[in-house]
VEXDREN-2710 file (C-alpha; in Angstrom, 1 decimal):
% VEXDREN-2710
k/r/px/py/pz
1/MET/25.6/26.0/34.1
2/GLN/28.5/23.6/33.9
3/GLN/27.6/20.7/31.6
4/LYS/29.3/17.4/30.6
5/ILE/28.9/16.5/26.9
6/LEU/30.0/13.4/25.0
7/ILE/30.3/13.5/21.2
8/GLU/30.8/10.0/19.8
9/ASN/31.0/8.2/16.4
10/ALA/32.6/11.3/14.9
11/ALA/35.1/12.1/12.2
12/ILE/37.3/14.7/13.9
13/VAL/39.5/17.4/12.3
14/THR/41.6/18.5/15.2
15/MET/43.7/21.2/13.6
16/THR/46.7/20.1/15.6
17/GLU/48.1/18.4/12.5
18/GLU/47.0/17.7/8.9
19/SER/45.7/14.3/9.7
20/TRP/42.2/13.5/11.1
21/ILE/40.5/10.9/13.3
22/GLU/38.3/8.8/11.1
23/ASN/36.1/7.6/14.0
24/GLY/36.4/9.0/17.5
25/TYR/35.0/10.8/20.5
26/ILE/35.2/14.1/22.3
27/THR/34.4/14.7/26.0
28/ILE/33.6/18.2/27.3
29/SER/33.4/19.4/30.9
30/GLY/32.3/22.9/31.6
31/ASN/33.8/25.1/28.8
32/ARG/36.8/22.9/28.0
33/ILE/37.5/19.8/26.0
34/GLN/38.6/17.1/28.3
35/GLU/39.5/14.2/26.1
36/VAL/39.8/13.5/22.4
37/GLY/40.3/9.9/21.2
38/SER/39.8/7.4/18.4
39/GLY/37.4/4.5/18.5
40/SER/34.6/4.2/21.1
41/TYR/34.5/6.0/24.4
42/GLN/35.0/3.4/27.2
43/GLY/34.6/5.6/30.3
44/ASP/31.8/6.6/32.6
45/ARG/28.8/7.7/30.5
46/SER/27.1/9.9/33.1
47/PHE/27.0/12.9/30.7
48/ASP/24.4/15.7/30.6
49/LYS/24.2/15.3/26.9
50/ILE/25.4/12.6/24.5
51/LEU/25.6/13.6/20.8
52/ASP/25.7/10.9/18.2
53/ALA/27.9/12.3/15.4
54/SER/27.5/9.3/13.0
55/GLY/27.9/10.6/9.5
56/LYS/29.2/14.0/10.7
57/VAL/32.5/15.8/10.9
58/VAL/33.5/17.6/14.1
59/MET/35.9/20.5/13.8
60/PRO/36.8/23.7/15.5
61/GLY/34.4/26.6/15.1
62/LEU/35.3/29.2/12.6
63/VAL/36.7/32.5/13.7
64/ASN/35.6/35.7/11.8
65/ALA/38.6/38.0/12.3
66/HIS/37.1/41.2/10.9
67/GLY/33.6/42.6/10.6
68/HIS/30.9/45.1/11.5
69/ALA/28.1/42.8/12.6
70/ALA/25.2/45.3/12.5
71/MET/26.0/46.3/8.9
72/VAL/23.7/43.4/8.0
73/LEU/21.1/46.1/8.2
74/LEU/22.7/47.6/5.1
75/ARG/22.9/44.3/3.2
76/GLY/21.9/44.9/-0.5
77/TYR/21.4/48.6/0.1
78/ALA/24.7/49.9/-1.4
79/ASP/26.2/47.5/-3.8
80/ASP/28.6/48.0/-6.7
81/LEU/30.3/51.2/-5.5
82/PRO/33.9/52.1/-4.7
83/LEU/34.8/52.2/-1.0
84/MET/34.8/55.9/-0.2
85/GLU/31.6/56.6/-2.2
86/TRP/30.0/53.6/-0.6
87/LEU/31.0/54.8/2.9
88/GLN/30.3/58.5/2.5
89/THR/27.1/58.6/0.4
90/LYS/25.4/55.3/1.6
91/CYS/26.7/53.8/4.8
92/TRP/27.6/56.7/7.0
93/PRO/24.3/58.7/6.5
94/ILE/22.3/55.6/7.5
95/GLU/24.6/54.7/10.4
96/ASP/24.2/58.2/11.8
97/ARG/20.5/57.4/12.3
98/MET/21.0/54.0/14.0
99/THR/20.1/53.7/17.7
100/GLU/21.5/51.2/20.2
101/GLU/18.3/49.2/19.8
102/ASP/18.7/49.1/16.0
103/ILE/22.3/47.9/16.4
104/HIS/21.3/45.3/18.9
105/TRP/18.8/43.7/16.5
106/GLY/21.2/44.0/13.6
107/THR/23.8/42.2/15.7
108/GLN/21.3/39.6/16.6
109/LEU/20.6/38.9/13.0
110/ALA/24.4/38.7/12.3
111/ILE/25.0/36.3/15.1
112/LEU/22.1/34.2/14.0
113/GLU/23.7/34.0/10.5
114/MET/27.1/33.3/11.9
115/LEU/26.0/30.5/14.3
116/LYS/24.0/28.8/11.6
117/THR/27.0/28.9/9.2
118/GLY/29.6/27.6/11.7
119/THR/31.2/30.8/13.1
120/THR/31.7/30.5/16.9
121/CYS/33.8/33.6/17.4
122/PHE/33.8/37.0/15.7
123/THR/35.3/40.5/16.1
124/ASP/33.3/43.7/15.8
125/MET/34.1/47.3/15.4
126/TYR/31.0/49.5/15.6
127/PHE/29.2/51.9/17.8
128/HIS/26.5/51.7/20.5
129/MET/28.5/48.7/21.6
130/ASP/26.4/47.9/24.7
131/GLY/23.7/46.7/22.3
132/VAL/26.3/44.5/20.6
133/ALA/27.6/43.1/23.9
134/LYS/24.1/42.3/25.1
135/ALA/23.4/40.3/21.9
136/VAL/26.7/38.4/22.3
137/GLU/25.9/37.7/26.0
138/SER/22.4/36.3/25.4
139/SER/23.2/34.3/22.2
140/GLY/26.2/32.4/23.7
141/ILE/28.7/33.2/20.9
142/ARG/32.3/34.3/21.6
143/ALA/33.3/37.8/20.5
144/VAL/36.1/40.4/20.6
145/LEU/34.5/43.8/20.6
146/SER/35.7/47.4/20.0
147/ARG/33.9/50.7/20.0
148/GLY/34.8/52.2/16.6
149/MET/36.7/55.4/17.1
150/ILE/36.7/58.5/14.8
151/GLY/39.4/61.0/15.7
152/PHE/37.8/64.2/14.6
153/PRO/35.7/66.6/16.7
154/PRO/33.1/66.6/18.1
155/LYS/33.2/62.9/18.8
156/ALA/36.9/62.2/19.2
157/ASP/37.1/62.6/23.0
158/THR/33.8/60.9/23.4
159/ALA/35.1/57.8/21.6
160/ILE/38.1/57.6/23.9
161/ALA/35.9/57.9/27.0
162/GLU/33.3/55.5/25.8
163/SER/36.0/52.9/24.8
164/ARG/37.4/53.0/28.4
165/ASP/33.9/52.7/29.9
166/PHE/33.0/49.9/27.5
167/PHE/36.1/48.0/28.6
168/ASN/35.3/48.5/32.2
169/ARG/31.8/47.2/31.8
170/TRP/32.3/44.3/29.4
171/ASN/35.8/42.9/29.2
172/CYS/35.8/39.3/30.3
173/ALA/32.0/39.3/30.7
174/ALA/29.7/36.4/29.8
175/ASN/32.0/33.8/31.4
176/GLY/35.0/35.3/29.5
177/ARG/33.4/35.0/26.1
178/ILE/33.6/38.8/25.6
179/SER/37.0/40.4/25.1
180/VAL/37.2/44.2/24.6
181/ILE/39.9/45.8/22.5
182/LEU/40.3/49.3/21.0
183/GLY/39.0/50.1/17.5
184/PRO/40.4/53.3/15.8
185/HIS/38.8/53.2/12.4
186/ALA/41.6/54.1/10.0
187/PRO/44.4/56.6/9.5
188/TYR/42.1/58.7/7.3
189/THR/39.6/59.1/10.1
190/CYS/42.1/59.2/13.0
191/PRO/44.9/61.8/12.8
192/PRO/48.4/60.9/14.1
193/ASP/48.0/62.7/17.4
194/TYR/44.7/60.9/18.0
195/LEU/46.3/57.5/17.2
196/LYS/49.0/58.3/19.8
197/ARG/46.3/58.7/22.4
198/VAL/44.8/55.4/21.3
199/ALA/48.1/53.7/21.8
200/GLU/48.4/55.3/25.3
201/LEU/44.9/54.0/26.2
202/SER/45.8/50.6/24.9
203/ALA/48.8/50.5/27.2
204/GLU/46.7/51.8/30.1
205/LEU/44.1/49.1/29.7
206/ASN/46.6/46.5/28.5
207/VAL/44.5/45.6/25.5
208/PRO/45.2/45.2/21.7
209/ILE/44.1/47.4/18.9
210/GLN/42.3/46.7/15.6
211/ILE/42.4/49.1/12.7
212/HIS/41.7/49.3/9.0
213/LEU/45.0/49.8/7.1
214/SER/46.0/50.2/3.4
215/GLU/42.6/48.9/2.1
216/THR/42.7/50.9/-1.2
217/ALA/45.2/52.4/-3.4
218/GLY/43.6/55.8/-2.9
219/GLU/44.0/55.6/0.9
220/VAL/47.7/54.9/0.4
221/GLU/48.1/57.8/-2.1
222/ARG/46.4/60.2/0.3
223/CYS/48.6/59.1/3.2
224/MET/51.7/59.7/1.1
225/GLU/50.5/63.2/0.2
226/GLU/49.6/64.2/3.7
227/HIS/52.3/62.4/5.7
228/GLY/55.0/61.5/3.3
229/CYS/54.7/57.7/4.0
230/THR/52.5/54.7/3.7
231/PRO/49.8/54.0/6.3
232/ILE/51.9/51.1/7.7
233/ARG/55.0/53.4/8.1
234/LEU/52.8/56.0/9.7
235/MET/51.5/53.5/12.3
236/GLU/55.1/52.8/13.2
237/GLN/55.9/56.5/13.5
238/VAL/53.0/57.2/15.8
239/GLY/53.8/54.2/18.0
240/LEU/50.7/52.3/17.3
241/PHE/52.6/49.1/16.5
242/GLU/54.3/49.3/19.9
243/ARG/51.0/47.9/21.0
244/PRO/49.5/44.5/19.9
245/THR/47.7/45.3/16.6
246/LEU/45.3/43.6/14.3
247/ALA/45.4/45.3/10.9
248/ALA/42.4/44.6/8.6
249/HIS/42.8/44.4/4.8
250/CYS/46.4/45.4/4.1
251/VAL/45.7/45.1/0.4
252/HIS/48.2/47.8/-0.8
253/VAL/51.3/47.2/1.1
254/THR/54.9/47.4/0.0
255/ASP/57.7/45.0/0.8
256/GLU/59.0/47.6/3.2
257/ASP/55.5/47.7/4.8
258/LEU/55.6/43.9/5.2
259/ASP/59.0/44.1/6.9
260/ILE/57.7/46.7/9.3
261/MET/54.7/44.5/10.1
262/ALA/56.9/41.5/10.7
263/ARG/59.2/43.5/12.9
264/TYR/56.3/44.4/15.2
265/ASN/54.4/41.1/14.8
266/VAL/51.3/42.9/13.4
267/HIS/48.4/40.4/12.9
268/VAL/46.4/40.6/9.7
269/ALA/42.7/40.1/9.0
270/HIS/42.4/39.1/5.3
271/ASN/39.1/39.8/3.8
272/PRO/39.2/38.4/0.2
273/ASP/35.5/38.6/-0.7
274/SER/35.0/42.2/0.6
275/ASN/38.1/43.4/-1.1
276/LEU/37.0/41.9/-4.4
277/LYS/33.5/43.2/-4.2
278/LEU/34.6/46.8/-3.4
279/GLY/37.3/46.6/-6.2
280/SER/40.0/47.2/-3.7
281/GLY/42.3/44.5/-4.9
282/VAL/43.9/41.4/-3.5
283/ALA/46.1/41.4/-0.4
284/PRO/49.5/39.8/-0.7
285/ALA/48.6/37.1/1.8
286/VAL/51.2/34.7/0.5
287/LYS/54.0/37.2/1.1
288/MET/52.5/37.8/4.6
289/LEU/52.7/34.2/5.4
290/GLN/56.2/33.9/4.1
291/LYS/57.2/36.8/6.4
292/GLY/55.8/34.7/9.3
293/LEU/52.8/37.0/9.9
294/ILE/49.7/35.6/11.6
295/VAL/46.9/35.9/9.1
296/GLY/43.2/35.3/9.9
297/LEU/40.2/35.5/7.7
298/GLY/37.3/37.9/7.9
299/THR/34.1/38.6/6.1
300/ASP/34.0/42.3/6.8
301/GLY/30.4/43.7/7.1
302/ALA/27.5/42.2/5.2
303/ALA/27.1/45.5/3.3
304/SER/30.3/44.7/1.4
305/ASN/30.2/40.9/1.1
306/ASN/27.1/40.3/1.3
307/ASN/27.1/37.4/3.8
308/LEU/28.9/36.3/6.8
309/ASP/29.8/32.9/5.4
310/MET/33.3/31.8/6.5
311/PHE/33.2/28.7/4.4
312/GLU/33.0/31.0/1.3
313/GLU/35.9/33.1/2.7
314/MET/38.0/30.1/3.4
315/ARG/37.5/28.7/-0.1
316/GLN/38.2/32.1/-1.7
317/ALA/41.4/32.5/0.3
318/ALA/42.6/29.1/-1.0
319/MET/41.6/29.6/-4.6
320/LEU/42.3/33.3/-5.1
321/HIS/46.0/33.2/-4.2
322/LYS/46.7/30.2/-6.4
323/GLY/45.4/32.2/-9.4
324/VAL/47.0/35.5/-8.5
325/ASN/50.4/33.9/-7.9
326/LEU/50.1/31.3/-10.7
327/ASP/51.0/28.7/-8.0
328/PRO/48.7/25.8/-7.2
329/ILE/50.3/25.4/-3.8
330/ALA/50.3/29.1/-2.8
331/VAL/47.7/28.6/0.0
332/SER/46.9/24.9/0.7
333/ALA/43.6/23.6/1.9
334/TYR/45.0/23.0/5.4
335/LYS/46.5/26.5/5.6
336/ALA/43.1/28.0/4.6
337/LEU/41.5/26.0/7.3
338/GLU/44.1/27.2/9.8
339/MET/43.4/30.8/8.8
340/ALA/39.7/30.3/9.5
341/THR/40.2/28.5/12.8
342/LYS/43.3/28.6/15.0
343/ASP/45.1/31.4/13.1
344/GLY/42.0/33.5/13.3
345/ALA/42.0/33.0/17.1
346/LYS/45.6/34.0/17.3
347/ALA/44.9/37.0/15.1
348/LEU/42.4/38.1/17.7
349/PHE/44.9/37.6/20.5
350/LEU/42.9/34.8/22.0
351/GLU/44.4/31.9/23.8
352/ASP/46.6/29.5/21.8
353/ARG/44.5/26.4/21.9
354/LEU/41.3/28.1/20.7
355/GLY/40.6/26.9/17.2
356/THR/41.8/23.3/17.8
357/VAL/40.2/20.1/19.1
358/GLN/42.5/18.9/21.8
359/SER/42.5/18.4/25.6
360/GLY/42.3/21.7/27.5
361/ALA/41.1/23.8/24.5
362/LEU/38.0/25.9/24.8
363/ALA/35.1/23.9/23.7
364/ASP/34.1/25.8/20.6
365/LEU/33.1/23.2/18.0
366/ILE/30.9/22.7/15.0
367/MET/29.4/19.5/13.4
368/LEU/28.7/19.1/9.7
369/ASP/26.6/16.7/7.8
370/PHE/29.2/14.7/5.9
371/ASN/26.7/12.6/3.9
372/ARG/26.6/14.9/1.0
373/PRO/27.5/14.0/-2.6
374/TYR/30.4/16.4/-2.8
375/TYR/32.1/14.7/0.2
376/TYR/32.5/11.5/-1.7
377/PRO/34.8/9.7/-2.3
378/ARG/36.7/10.2/1.0
379/HIS/40.2/10.8/-0.3
380/ASN/40.9/13.9/1.8
381/VAL/38.6/15.3/4.4
382/ILE/40.4/18.6/4.8
383/ALA/40.4/19.3/1.1
384/HIS/36.7/18.4/0.9
385/LEU/35.9/20.9/3.7
386/VAL/37.7/23.7/2.1
387/TYR/37.1/23.2/-1.6
388/ALA/33.7/21.5/-1.5
389/GLY/32.2/22.2/1.9
390/GLN/29.2/24.5/2.4
391/SER/28.0/26.4/5.4
392/GLY/24.6/24.8/5.0
393/ASP/26.2/21.5/6.1
394/VAL/26.5/22.8/9.7
395/THR/24.1/21.0/11.9
396/ASP/25.3/21.6/15.5
397/VAL/27.3/24.3/17.2
398/ILE/28.9/24.3/20.7
399/VAL/30.5/27.5/22.1
400/ASP/32.2/27.6/25.5
401/GLY/30.9/24.1/26.2
402/GLN/27.3/25.1/25.6
403/LEU/25.2/23.6/22.8
404/LEU/23.8/26.6/20.9
405/VAL/22.7/24.9/17.7
406/GLU/21.2/21.4/17.6
407/ASN/20.0/19.8/14.3
408/ARG/20.2/23.2/12.6
409/ARG/18.0/24.9/15.2
410/VAL/19.4/27.8/17.2
411/LEU/18.5/27.2/20.8
412/THR/19.4/30.5/22.3
413/MET/17.8/32.9/19.9
414/ASP/14.2/33.6/18.7
415/GLU/14.7/33.5/15.0
416/GLU/11.3/34.7/13.9
417/ARG/11.3/37.6/16.3
418/ILE/14.7/38.7/15.0
419/TYR/13.4/38.8/11.5
420/ARG/10.4/40.9/12.6
421/GLU/12.5/43.3/14.6
422/VAL/15.0/43.8/11.8
423/GLU/12.2/44.5/9.3
424/ALA/10.8/47.1/11.6
425/VAL/14.2/48.7/12.1
426/CYS/14.8/48.9/8.3
427/GLU/11.3/50.3/7.6
428/ARG/12.3/53.3/9.8
429/LEU/15.9/53.7/8.7
430/PHE/15.3/53.5/5.0
431/LYS/12.0/55.3/4.6
END
């Protein structure tokens, strides 16, 4: 249903420049922002909904550029382990037992958490993806979805076929809120010949690819032993980078790797919290930015984070690289906010104006309670949001022009039922 919404009396962070509107208004018609202005709205007030944003900040919704939503079911189950042990002995055995219904309820829980903490768009790489897409469709959130692909028998051919079928069923569904791309898991689970097939399918369907690359030092060492080159160089050799590619992690990359990534305009999903928790290291995000790469932020799955809080991720990205590079201006507050909003949208190959508050942009917005002690004095709103802001400040969420969260209550989801269903799923999976 097409709605007209007026938001007034708002402090507005537009993400079109580093300044902000101290007091202004936003009008929304359908799924687009129509007008953004300062002062009071003087036009016709025949809106379906008028939101008084007094004492609040309105900003673009946050974009989670890498994750595995249903892994919330594994939250707290497999902590404090190195990546491969964590995957092989903990995660994969449980995931083998998950049904589409399990993943549907796990994704519902993840979306509930994301909406309540200000994320309006996320990407997912998992399996039983119909259950994921149905959760996205009913909740109202925006998502870029891929069926995770493992390139070894007996499931290799099935993953190709199911990816094509999933694209045909769900791409551009839910009023365009769902985009489908391809999701080969990683070079260590997808051999070169298989990755060539993925690239061919990407060209056939005209969709991008997302893949885990160079997450750990061990992964890079194994690739060097087996293929005589780094994972990044291997992707160039197999032709994957001929297709639009989002590379998750990229922690252990050489300067030559970065040159290759820049040459092919590879997008990056930077996951600082997950990489720290798994002891994988710190991705050279500053070098990536200096190379002109598009870098978004992701939480990764809640089994390796352990939450889906993009405010934490944003602050971590700003602070971590200052310390690692011994440079207090390495990643500014504004750049961190860009990485969590409009750069995240670009990383996911979504339209340019998503992640901004301007006329014609998709109406994906969040509102935060700005009457908190840590937001005073009001020297710099953007710095406050990044360095002091908390996800619990989110009060209202609009996605695609639809009000999904109002006064901290999610309107499109049955919160109590989700908790009950998840508890029942976990009682069976972990008994």
